[in-house]
Each structure stands twice: as C-alpha cells, then as structure tokens.
C-alpha positions as CSV (number, residue, x, y, z in Angstrom):
1,M,-7.2,-3.2,-29.1
2,R,-9.6,-0.3,-29.5
3,D,-10.1,1.5,-32.9
4,L,-7.8,4.5,-32.6
5,H,-10.0,6.4,-35.1
6,L,-12.7,6.6,-32.4
7,P,-12.8,8.3,-29.0
8,G,-12.1,5.9,-26.2
9,R,-9.9,5.0,-23.3
10,S,-6.6,3.2,-23.5
11,V,-5.5,0.6,-21.0
12,A,-3.2,2.0,-18.2
13,M,0.0,0.1,-18.2
14,G,3.0,-0.1,-15.8
15,R,5.7,-2.5,-14.5
16,H,5.5,-1.9,-10.8
17,A,2.0,-1.1,-9.4
18,A,-1.5,0.0,-10.5
19,A,-4.7,1.2,-9.1
20,A,-8.2,1.7,-10.5
21,T,-11.2,3.4,-8.9
22,S,-14.4,5.2,-10.0
23,H,-12.9,8.6,-9.2
24,S,-9.6,10.3,-10.3
25,L,-8.9,11.7,-6.8
26,A,-9.3,8.3,-5.2
27,T,-6.9,6.7,-7.7
28,L,-4.4,9.5,-7.2
29,A,-4.6,8.9,-3.5
30,A,-3.9,5.2,-4.0
31,I,-0.9,5.9,-6.2
32,D,0.5,8.4,-3.7
33,I,0.3,5.8,-0.9
34,L,2.0,3.2,-3.1
35,K,4.8,5.6,-4.0
36,S,5.2,6.4,-0.3
37,G,5.9,2.7,0.5
38,G,2.4,1.6,1.3
39,S,0.9,-1.8,0.5
40,A,-2.1,-2.5,-1.7
41,A,-4.2,-2.7,1.4
42,D,-3.0,0.8,2.5
43,A,-3.7,2.2,-0.9
44,A,-7.2,0.7,-1.1
45,I,-8.1,2.1,2.3
46,A,-6.9,5.6,1.4
47,A,-8.7,5.5,-1.9
48,C,-11.9,4.4,-0.3
49,A,-11.7,7.1,2.4
50,V,-11.4,9.7,-0.4
51,Q,-14.4,8.2,-2.2
52,C,-16.4,8.5,1.0
53,I,-15.9,12.2,0.6
54,V,-15.9,12.9,-3.1
55,E,-18.5,10.3,-4.1
56,P,-20.8,10.3,-1.0
57,G,-23.9,8.9,-2.7
58,S,-22.0,5.7,-3.5
59,T,-20.1,4.9,-0.4
60,G,-19.3,5.9,3.1
61,I,-18.1,4.7,6.5
62,G,-21.8,4.4,7.5
63,G,-21.8,1.3,5.2
64,D,-20.1,-2.1,4.7
65,C,-16.9,-3.4,3.1
66,F,-15.7,-6.7,1.6
67,V,-12.2,-7.6,0.5
68,L,-10.3,-10.3,-1.3
69,Y,-6.5,-10.1,-0.8
70,S,-3.6,-12.0,-2.1
71,P,-0.3,-11.2,-0.4
72,R,2.7,-11.4,-2.8
73,G,0.5,-13.3,-5.2
74,G,-0.1,-16.1,-2.7
75,K,-3.2,-17.7,-1.1
76,V,-6.2,-15.4,-1.5
77,Q,-7.9,-14.4,1.8
78,G,-11.4,-13.0,2.1
79,L,-12.7,-10.4,4.6
80,N,-16.5,-10.1,5.3
81,G,-17.2,-6.6,6.8
82,S,-21.0,-6.7,6.7
83,G,-23.0,-5.2,9.5
84,R,-25.7,-6.9,11.6
85,A,-29.2,-6.1,12.6
86,P,-29.6,-4.5,16.0
87,A,-30.0,-7.1,18.8
88,G,-33.4,-5.7,19.7
89,L,-34.9,-5.8,16.2
90,T,-37.2,-8.7,15.2
91,A,-39.5,-9.5,12.3
92,D,-42.3,-10.0,14.8
93,L,-41.8,-6.5,16.1
94,L,-42.1,-5.0,12.6
95,L,-45.0,-7.3,11.6
96,G,-46.8,-6.2,14.7
97,Q,-46.5,-2.6,13.5
98,G,-48.3,-3.5,10.3
99,L,-45.1,-3.6,8.1
100,N,-44.5,-6.2,5.4
101,E,-41.1,-4.9,4.4
102,I,-38.3,-2.6,5.7
103,G,-38.5,0.7,3.9
104,L,-35.4,2.1,2.1
105,T,-35.3,5.2,4.4
106,S,-36.5,3.6,7.6
107,P,-34.2,3.6,10.7
108,H,-34.8,-0.2,10.7
109,A,-32.9,-0.4,7.4
110,V,-29.7,0.7,9.1
111,T,-27.5,-2.3,10.0
112,I,-24.5,-1.6,12.1
113,P,-21.8,-0.1,9.8
114,G,-19.0,-2.6,9.2
115,A,-16.6,-0.6,7.0
116,I,-14.3,0.9,9.7
117,D,-13.8,-2.4,11.4
118,A,-13.0,-4.1,8.1
119,W,-10.5,-1.4,7.1
120,L,-8.7,-1.8,10.5
121,K,-8.7,-5.6,10.2
122,L,-7.3,-5.4,6.7
123,H,-4.7,-2.9,7.8
124,Q,-3.7,-4.9,10.8
125,R,-2.9,-7.9,8.6
126,F,-1.5,-6.3,5.5
127,G,-0.8,-2.6,6.1
128,K,2.6,-1.0,6.2
129,L,2.0,2.7,6.9
130,P,0.3,4.1,10.0
131,F,-3.5,3.8,9.7
132,G,-4.1,7.4,10.6
133,D,-1.9,8.5,7.6
134,L,-4.2,6.7,5.2
135,L,-7.1,8.9,6.1
136,Q,-5.3,12.3,5.7
137,P,-6.0,12.7,1.9
138,A,-9.7,12.3,2.6
139,I,-9.6,14.6,5.6
140,R,-7.9,17.4,3.6
141,L,-10.5,17.1,0.8
142,A,-13.4,17.2,3.3
143,E,-12.0,20.3,5.1
144,E,-10.6,22.2,2.1
145,G,-13.3,21.3,-0.4
146,F,-13.5,19.1,-3.5
147,P,-15.0,19.5,-6.9
148,I,-18.2,17.9,-7.9
149,T,-17.7,15.7,-11.0
150,E,-20.2,15.1,-13.8
151,R,-21.4,11.7,-12.6
152,V,-21.5,12.7,-8.9
153,S,-23.6,15.8,-9.8
154,V,-26.1,13.6,-11.6
155,D,-26.3,11.3,-8.5
156,F,-27.0,14.3,-6.3
157,A,-29.7,15.7,-8.6
158,R,-31.5,12.4,-9.0
159,N,-31.8,12.1,-5.2
160,E,-32.6,15.7,-4.2
161,K,-36.0,14.7,-2.8
162,K,-34.5,11.8,-0.8
163,L,-31.8,14.0,0.7
164,S,-34.2,16.8,1.6
165,A,-36.4,14.5,3.8
166,D,-33.9,14.4,6.7
167,A,-33.0,17.9,8.1
168,N,-29.5,16.8,9.2
169,T,-28.8,15.4,5.7
170,A,-30.2,18.3,3.9
171,A,-28.1,20.7,5.9
172,V,-24.9,18.9,4.8
173,Y,-25.6,17.5,1.4
174,L,-27.8,20.2,-0.1
175,P,-25.7,23.3,0.4
176,G,-27.8,26.4,-0.2
177,G,-30.9,24.1,-0.3
178,K,-30.1,22.5,-3.6
179,P,-27.9,19.7,-5.0
180,P,-24.3,20.7,-5.7
181,A,-23.7,21.5,-9.4
182,R,-21.1,20.1,-11.7
183,G,-17.8,21.9,-11.1
184,S,-18.9,23.4,-7.8
185,V,-16.8,22.9,-4.6
186,M,-18.2,21.2,-1.6
187,K,-16.9,20.7,1.9
188,L,-17.8,17.9,4.5
189,E,-16.3,19.3,7.6
190,A,-18.3,17.2,10.1
191,Y,-17.2,14.1,8.2
192,A,-13.6,15.2,8.5
193,K,-14.0,15.4,12.3
194,V,-15.2,11.8,12.3
195,L,-12.3,10.7,10.2
196,R,-9.9,12.5,12.5
197,E,-11.4,10.7,15.5
198,V,-10.9,7.4,13.7
199,A,-7.4,8.3,12.6
200,S,-6.4,9.1,16.2
201,K,-8.3,6.4,18.1
202,G,-8.8,3.6,15.6
203,R,-11.8,1.4,16.2
204,E,-12.8,3.2,19.4
205,G,-13.1,6.4,17.5
206,F,-16.1,5.0,15.6
207,Y,-17.7,2.2,17.6
208,S,-17.7,4.0,21.0
209,G,-17.4,7.6,22.2
210,W,-19.2,10.6,20.7
211,V,-19.5,9.2,17.2
212,A,-21.4,6.1,18.2
213,E,-23.4,8.0,20.7
214,D,-24.5,10.5,18.2
215,I,-25.5,7.9,15.6
216,V,-27.3,5.7,18.1
217,G,-29.1,8.6,19.8
218,Y,-30.4,9.8,16.4
219,L,-31.6,6.5,15.2
220,R,-33.4,5.8,18.5
221,S,-35.1,9.2,18.2
222,L,-36.6,7.9,14.9
223,G,-37.7,4.6,16.4
224,G,-34.7,2.5,15.7
225,M,-33.6,-0.3,18.1
226,H,-29.9,0.4,17.9
227,T,-27.7,0.4,21.0
228,L,-24.1,1.3,21.9
229,E,-23.7,-2.4,22.6
230,D,-24.6,-3.2,19.0
231,F,-21.8,-0.9,17.9
232,A,-19.3,-2.3,20.3
233,N,-20.1,-5.9,19.2
234,Q,-19.7,-5.2,15.4
235,K,-16.9,-7.3,14.0
236,S,-15.7,-8.3,10.5
237,Y,-14.0,-11.6,10.0
238,W,-11.7,-13.5,7.7
239,V,-13.2,-16.2,5.5
240,E,-12.1,-18.9,3.0
241,P,-13.0,-17.9,-0.6
242,I,-15.2,-20.1,-2.7
243,A,-14.4,-20.8,-6.3
244,T,-15.3,-22.3,-9.6
245,R,-13.4,-23.0,-12.8
246,Y,-14.3,-21.5,-16.2
247,K,-12.0,-22.9,-18.9
248,D,-8.5,-22.2,-17.6
249,V,-9.5,-19.6,-15.1
250,D,-10.5,-20.0,-11.4
251,L,-12.9,-17.3,-10.2
252,L,-12.8,-16.6,-6.4
253,E,-15.6,-15.0,-4.4
254,I,-16.5,-14.3,-0.7
255,P,-18.9,-17.0,0.5
256,P,-22.4,-16.1,1.7
257,S,-23.9,-14.0,3.3
258,G,-22.9,-12.3,0.0
259,Q,-24.1,-13.0,-3.5
260,G,-20.6,-13.9,-4.9
261,I,-21.8,-17.5,-5.1
262,I,-24.2,-16.4,-7.9
263,S,-21.3,-15.2,-10.1
264,L,-19.9,-18.7,-9.8
265,L,-23.3,-20.3,-10.5
266,L,-23.7,-18.1,-13.6
267,L,-20.3,-19.2,-14.9
268,N,-21.2,-22.8,-14.3
269,I,-24.4,-22.4,-16.3
270,L,-22.6,-20.5,-19.1
271,S,-19.8,-23.1,-19.3
272,G,-22.2,-25.3,-21.3
273,F,-22.4,-22.8,-24.1
274,D,-19.7,-21.9,-26.6
275,L,-19.9,-18.2,-26.1
276,G,-16.8,-17.5,-28.1
277,K,-18.6,-18.4,-31.3
278,L,-21.3,-15.7,-30.7
279,D,-21.3,-12.0,-31.3
280,P,-20.1,-10.5,-28.0
281,A,-22.8,-7.8,-28.4
282,G,-25.4,-9.9,-30.2
283,V,-28.8,-11.3,-29.6
284,E,-27.7,-14.8,-28.8
285,R,-25.2,-13.9,-26.1
286,F,-27.5,-11.5,-24.4
287,H,-30.4,-14.0,-24.5
288,I,-28.3,-16.7,-22.9
289,E,-26.9,-14.3,-20.3
290,A,-30.4,-13.1,-19.4
291,E,-31.9,-16.6,-19.1
292,A,-29.0,-17.7,-17.0
293,T,-29.5,-14.6,-14.8
294,R,-33.2,-15.4,-14.3
295,L,-32.4,-18.9,-13.0
296,A,-29.4,-18.0,-10.9
297,F,-31.2,-15.1,-9.2
298,Q,-34.2,-17.3,-8.4
299,A,-31.6,-19.6,-6.6
300,R,-30.1,-16.6,-4.9
301,D,-33.4,-15.4,-3.5
302,T,-34.4,-18.9,-2.4
303,Y,-31.2,-19.9,-0.7
304,V,-28.6,-17.2,0.0
305,A,-28.6,-15.7,3.5
306,D,-26.4,-15.4,6.6
307,P,-25.0,-18.9,7.2
308,G,-24.9,-18.3,10.9
309,F,-28.7,-18.3,10.9
310,A,-29.7,-20.4,7.8
311,D,-28.5,-23.5,6.1
312,V,-27.1,-22.2,2.8
313,P,-26.5,-25.2,0.5
314,V,-23.2,-24.0,-0.9
315,D,-22.1,-27.4,-2.3
316,K,-25.4,-27.8,-4.1
317,L,-25.3,-24.3,-5.6
318,L,-21.8,-24.9,-6.9
319,S,-22.4,-28.4,-8.2
320,A,-22.2,-29.3,-11.8
321,A,-25.5,-31.2,-11.5
322,F,-27.3,-28.0,-10.3
323,A,-25.8,-26.0,-13.2
324,D,-26.8,-28.7,-15.7
325,E,-30.3,-28.8,-14.4
326,L,-30.7,-25.0,-14.7
327,R,-29.0,-24.9,-18.1
328,S,-31.5,-27.5,-19.4
329,R,-34.3,-25.0,-18.9
330,I,-32.8,-22.5,-21.3
331,D,-34.4,-22.4,-24.8
332,L,-32.2,-20.8,-27.3
333,K,-35.2,-19.8,-29.4
334,K,-37.4,-18.2,-26.9
335,A,-37.4,-16.5,-23.4
336,M,-38.9,-18.4,-20.6
337,P,-42.0,-17.0,-18.9
338,A,-41.0,-14.3,-16.4
339,P,-41.6,-15.2,-12.7
340,P,-43.2,-12.6,-10.5
341,P,-40.7,-9.8,-9.8
342,I,-38.8,-10.2,-6.5
343,G,-37.5,-7.4,-4.4
344,G,-37.4,-3.6,-4.8
345,P,-36.1,-1.2,-7.5
346,V,-32.7,-1.5,-9.2
347,Y,-29.8,0.2,-7.5
348,R,-26.6,1.1,-9.3
349,D,-24.2,2.6,-6.7
350,T,-21.2,1.4,-4.6
351,V,-17.5,1.9,-5.2
352,Y,-15.1,-0.8,-6.3
353,I,-11.3,-0.4,-5.9
354,T,-8.5,-2.6,-7.2
355,V,-4.8,-2.2,-6.4
356,V,-1.7,-4.2,-7.1
357,D,1.5,-3.1,-5.4
358,A,5.2,-3.5,-6.2
359,D,5.5,-6.6,-4.0
360,G,2.7,-8.4,-5.9
361,D,0.0,-7.9,-3.2
362,C,-3.4,-7.8,-4.9
363,C,-6.4,-6.1,-3.2
364,S,-9.9,-6.4,-4.5
365,F,-12.0,-4.0,-2.4
366,I,-15.6,-2.9,-2.3
367,N,-17.5,-0.5,0.0
368,S,-21.1,0.6,-0.2
369,L,-24.1,2.3,1.4
370,F,-26.4,0.0,-0.7
371,F,-29.0,2.3,-2.4
372,P,-27.9,5.9,-3.5
373,F,-27.0,7.8,-0.3
374,G,-28.2,4.8,1.8
375,T,-31.1,5.7,4.0
376,A,-30.2,9.4,3.5
377,L,-30.3,9.6,7.3
378,S,-27.4,11.2,9.1
379,S,-26.9,12.1,12.8
380,P,-26.5,15.8,13.8
381,K,-22.9,15.8,14.8
382,T,-21.3,13.3,12.3
383,G,-22.8,14.1,8.9
384,L,-22.4,10.4,8.1
385,L,-24.9,8.9,5.7
386,L,-26.1,5.5,7.1
387,Q,-26.6,2.5,4.9
388,N,-30.0,0.9,4.2
389,R,-28.6,-2.7,3.9
390,G,-31.3,-3.9,6.3
391,S,-33.9,-3.3,3.6
392,G,-32.6,-6.5,2.1
393,F,-34.1,-8.6,4.9
394,R,-37.4,-10.3,4.4
395,L,-40.2,-10.2,7.0
396,Q,-41.5,-13.6,5.9
397,P,-41.2,-16.0,8.8
398,G,-39.3,-19.2,7.9
399,H,-37.5,-17.6,4.9
400,P,-33.7,-18.0,5.1
401,N,-33.3,-14.2,4.8
402,C,-35.9,-13.3,7.3
403,L,-34.9,-10.6,9.8
404,E,-33.5,-11.8,13.1
405,P,-31.5,-10.0,15.9
406,G,-27.8,-9.9,15.1
407,K,-28.3,-11.3,11.6
408,R,-26.6,-10.1,8.4
409,P,-28.8,-9.6,5.4
410,L,-28.3,-11.1,1.9
411,H,-25.4,-8.8,0.7
412,T,-24.9,-7.6,-2.9
413,I,-21.3,-6.2,-2.8
414,I,-18.8,-8.7,-4.0
415,P,-15.1,-8.2,-4.8
416,A,-13.7,-10.8,-7.3
417,M,-10.3,-12.2,-8.2
418,A,-9.5,-14.7,-10.9
419,L,-6.5,-17.0,-11.0
420,K,-4.5,-18.8,-13.7
421,N,-2.2,-21.7,-12.7
422,G,-3.0,-20.9,-9.1
423,K,-1.7,-17.3,-9.3
424,P,-3.7,-14.0,-9.4
425,W,-4.4,-13.1,-13.1
426,L,-7.3,-10.6,-12.7
427,C,-8.2,-8.4,-9.7
428,Y,-11.5,-6.9,-10.5
429,G,-15.1,-6.0,-9.6
430,V,-18.3,-4.5,-10.9
431,M,-20.5,-2.1,-9.0
432,G,-24.3,-1.9,-9.3
433,G,-26.1,-3.8,-6.5
434,G,-27.8,-6.9,-7.9
435,F,-26.1,-6.5,-11.3
436,Q,-22.7,-7.3,-9.8
437,P,-22.7,-11.1,-10.5
438,V,-23.9,-10.5,-14.1
439,G,-21.4,-7.7,-14.6
440,Q,-18.5,-9.8,-13.2
441,V,-19.4,-12.7,-15.5
442,H,-19.8,-10.4,-18.5
443,V,-16.3,-8.9,-18.0
444,L,-14.7,-12.3,-17.4
445,T,-16.2,-13.9,-20.4
446,N,-15.3,-10.8,-22.5
447,L,-11.6,-11.5,-21.6
448,V,-11.7,-15.3,-21.8
449,D,-14.0,-16.0,-24.7
450,Y,-13.5,-12.9,-26.8
451,G,-9.9,-11.9,-26.1
452,M,-10.7,-8.3,-25.2
453,D,-8.3,-6.2,-23.2
454,I,-9.4,-5.1,-19.7
455,Q,-10.7,-1.7,-20.9
456,E,-12.6,-3.2,-23.8
457,A,-14.1,-5.8,-21.4
458,I,-15.3,-3.1,-19.1
459,D,-16.6,-0.8,-21.9
460,C,-18.5,-3.6,-23.7
461,P,-22.3,-2.9,-23.7
462,R,-24.3,-4.5,-20.9
463,G,-27.8,-5.6,-20.1
464,F,-29.5,-7.0,-17.0
465,H,-32.5,-9.2,-16.6
466,T,-34.2,-7.9,-13.5
467,Q,-37.8,-7.3,-12.3
468,G,-39.1,-9.4,-15.2
469,R,-37.6,-7.3,-17.9
470,F,-34.3,-6.9,-19.8
471,E,-32.8,-3.5,-18.9
472,A,-30.4,-2.5,-21.7
473,E,-27.8,0.2,-21.7
474,R,-27.9,2.5,-24.7
475,G,-24.7,0.9,-26.1
476,I,-26.6,-2.2,-27.2
477,R,-27.6,-1.9,-30.9
478,A,-31.2,-1.3,-31.9
479,D,-31.3,-4.5,-34.0
480,V,-30.1,-6.5,-31.0
481,L,-32.9,-5.1,-28.8
482,Q,-35.4,-6.0,-31.5
483,G,-34.1,-9.5,-31.7
484,L,-34.4,-9.9,-28.0
485,A,-37.9,-8.7,-28.0
486,A,-38.7,-11.2,-30.8
487,L,-37.5,-13.9,-28.5
488,G,-40.0,-12.8,-25.9
489,H,-37.9,-10.5,-23.7
490,D,-39.6,-7.4,-22.2
491,V,-36.9,-5.0,-23.3
492,K,-36.5,-1.6,-21.7
493,L,-33.8,1.0,-21.8
494,A,-32.1,1.5,-18.5
495,E,-32.5,4.9,-16.9
496,M,-28.8,4.9,-15.8
497,P,-25.9,2.6,-16.6
498,H,-25.5,-0.5,-14.6
499,G,-23.0,0.7,-12.0
500,G,-19.4,0.6,-13.2
501,G,-16.3,-1.6,-12.9
502,Q,-12.5,-1.6,-12.5
503,G,-9.9,-4.3,-13.2
504,I,-6.2,-5.0,-13.2
505,L,-4.7,-7.8,-15.3
506,L,-1.4,-9.1,-13.9
507,G,1.6,-10.1,-15.9
508,D,5.0,-8.8,-16.8
509,V,3.1,-5.6,-17.5
510,L,0.2,-4.6,-15.3
511,Q,-2.8,-3.5,-17.3
512,A,-5.6,-1.5,-15.6
513,G,-9.0,-0.4,-16.8
514,S,-11.7,1.7,-15.3
515,D,-15.4,2.4,-16.1
516,P,-16.2,5.7,-18.0
517,R,-19.9,5.2,-17.1
518,K,-18.8,6.7,-13.8
519,D,-15.8,9.0,-13.2
520,G,-13.4,6.1,-13.5
521,C,-9.7,6.4,-13.5
522,A,-6.9,3.8,-13.8
523,L,-3.2,4.6,-13.2
524,A,-0.1,2.4,-13.4
525,Y,3.6,3.0,-13.1
C-alpha cells in the first residue's frame, strides 16, 4: 500500500467490472459501454476508438491490433491483427533503389492496417452490442471536439516537424499551423466520417470503397506499391497463446510474429535468480534485468519473424535449456560488453486497454501506429494517420525478418494475461515499443516477488537496456545509477518515460491500476 503522506494514486476497486486505459475519456467510454450491457470486448473497442481520436499520436485505425481474451474466465484466446506488406513490394525492389532500410516516414513503411478487421473479428465472437454503437463516443468527440491533455500536448509538440512534412497531415493535426496546446479543443471531422462509414458498413467501410481508394491512391502517388486488392485481402486470425510459468503464475502471450515470446524468455532467465531478496529499485535488480534484456533481445532479433515465412524456433526459445545457457552468461559483478546496436531509435507510444466485465470476460487489448504518429502520412479525404510498422522489416536477404510480399514484420505490441490455478489473475499490458517485454516482466515480478499492489507495480521506477545503453527514468535513485555505471553500464537518462501500462487484478474485488506517466485512468464499480 502506498504511503498516504505522499502524493500518489490509489488502486481503483470494484466488485462487478473494471477498465483501465491511458486516457480518462477512453476509460469513461469503456465503463459506459459496460453499464449499457456491453461485454469486455465491446468496451475495449469503444475505448480504443476514443483513443484513436483523443490520443492520435499513439494509436489509430491506420494501425494494428492484438488481443488476448478469456470468456467468463475460461480458455484464453489470442487474436493477431497485424498488417502485411503489399503484394508488390520486395526487398530486391528497394535494394535496387539504393535503400538499405525502410525509412520511418516512407510509404513503403505502411503495412496494410489490421485494426478494423481485428475489432470486427473480436466483436463477432465476443460482442453483445451492435458494432456501430461502439464507435459513437469516438465519433461525437471527433465532431464536437475534445480537450488536449498534458501528455498528448507534449507528444504533438515533440513531433511538430514530422507532422508538418505531409501537407494532408499538417492541415489536420497542426491546426493554425502549430501543435495544439494543452487545454485547447481539437476536432477531427474527416476521421469521424471514416468511423461513420465503418459503423454503417463494417469491414467494407474500410477495406473497400472510398476510404480504401483514398488511402491507396495517396500512397501510390508517393511511390507506394499498395493496391485495393491488398486491402481486400487483409485478415486477422485467432491463435493459440504461448506460455511459461514463473513461480505459481502462468504468463500468456500471442505467439510470433509478435515479440511476446521475449517476455516469456525473460521470465525464464530471471527465474534462476531470487529477485525477492533484492531491493526492487536497487542496483542488483536493474543489473540482472538489463543483462537478461541484452540476451533476450539478441535472440529476438535473430529468430523472431512471421512464422508463415520463416522457421521461428518457438520450442527452443521457451526451453529451460536455452534460458539456462543465457543465464550462465550473466556476471553479477560486471556488465557484459555491449554488442553493436541493432535497429532504430527508441519509441514509446501505443495504447493498451484492459477490461473485465460483470460476466468475468477478460480483455487484454493493444492498438498502435508504431512510432509517434506512425509515418505521419494521411490521405486527403480520410485524415487517418498510417502506421510505419513496415520499417521493422530488414532488407538483408536471408534474414528471417527480411521484407517479402504479403509478410508481416516482427511486431512489438503484445497484450498479456497471467493465470493462477488455470484462471485469469492479471489482465495487463505495457506500452512503449521494444520496451514492452521488459515492462511486462518488471510489473509481473513487482507483484509476484515484491508483493506490490497493481498501482505500485506500474508506478515502480523503470529502466531499459537498449541501443547499447541503460536508459533510466528519473524515478531511479542517483546512487543506483552510479552503482550501475560502476558495473560497466553506459547509463543515460531517458528523454521520455518508457511508455505506460495498465492492469487489472482479478479476485472477489477487482483491482485496477493505470500509468500516470501518460494520462492514465482506471475505474471500477
């Protein structure tokens, strides 16, 4: 329990249902849907639609979506809603143009958006209310206007140059030629028209007709290889979750093409240490976590890809022998030499939503544009920001994650769910791109090893070993940073917090927490 002498945030508690998102208007939309008889799936979709409007730098229907869902506390089902590369786009084509990577704002970075198809698949299986009703709160906010919150204003200001590079985007997202200020009111009327089209026509309202035509036409005008057939062929699919056990908890993740398997690998490595005897915000814990991260992410970048195109050795990555071998390389008295940095800059966006309804349905839901505001490309009639998930492809022939037509890139967004005695115990997730496996494991071990409540587990200071250095949030004590540097870590303060996170603990009383590093809000009743 938090020290009541100090400012902080209490756990939201209720007996019937709960929701937690990174924005108060989204959480309110979820609760309204639940009180109207909607399911956890309905509430999560409504909340995400709202966040596409009020938090447009972090998510949108021009991006992708993943879900873990437990109906009435039963068998957990996974939904992979990731988009594919256009059928006409190849690594050879881009290499022939002199490229060695896919730029973050390139039309080639736009994979086919998977979110709307995933929302509809989720609703078809677990929804109760009409799908069109779920989009009405977002439509009202887009048409009538919504206030710009503190964190959202910062995200806009940090990305002004990026948003100004595309005339369509600048016209919509830089009203008056500048980023919207904290407390100002913004409208997204073109976005509302798209949502109305989807509300009335379902899948056809996005993947065919004027919406798809506008997006495809604009991307092709920029040199993209997208076609209407690519949009018509986009489909999400149900998958069997993968899992590992940590003490008395089973953590479930979506299997590759996502990086959820790295959360499981990290837990397997950490299971060989007695974390509970260490200071939860001390040198030893952060050192072990950072070293395990180095090793697990090397495995991610070596093996994880679209299993429809590459042989992803899931059994090996989850084996005790592999975890033992990696753990044996961790020296408790010094940091290992840093390998050459892999990949691009750190990204800290995405929205994560968790909902538990009165019937016991649990929904762990994540939706993203990848980097802030995605590519920052939007077509003239839609105003939809398009994701840059394709920048995660390699152009290295023979690499498992090399670009191929119709392939899905290595994906970072990963919802999570943890079970005790075979039943959902924790429905949670952490935002922040590559940080997500580390953040998930940090929160879970805060709960299991240190007995924190869900809000304390989310609030606990965090660091992330990435790009050859340890990026620390300012919540980590100065003496701890000095101790890590003495062990050989290249310690830097992070420019921004590592994403955010939400979680609901299940029991006789539902306990929900949300991340104050964003505009987080948890409600329960």
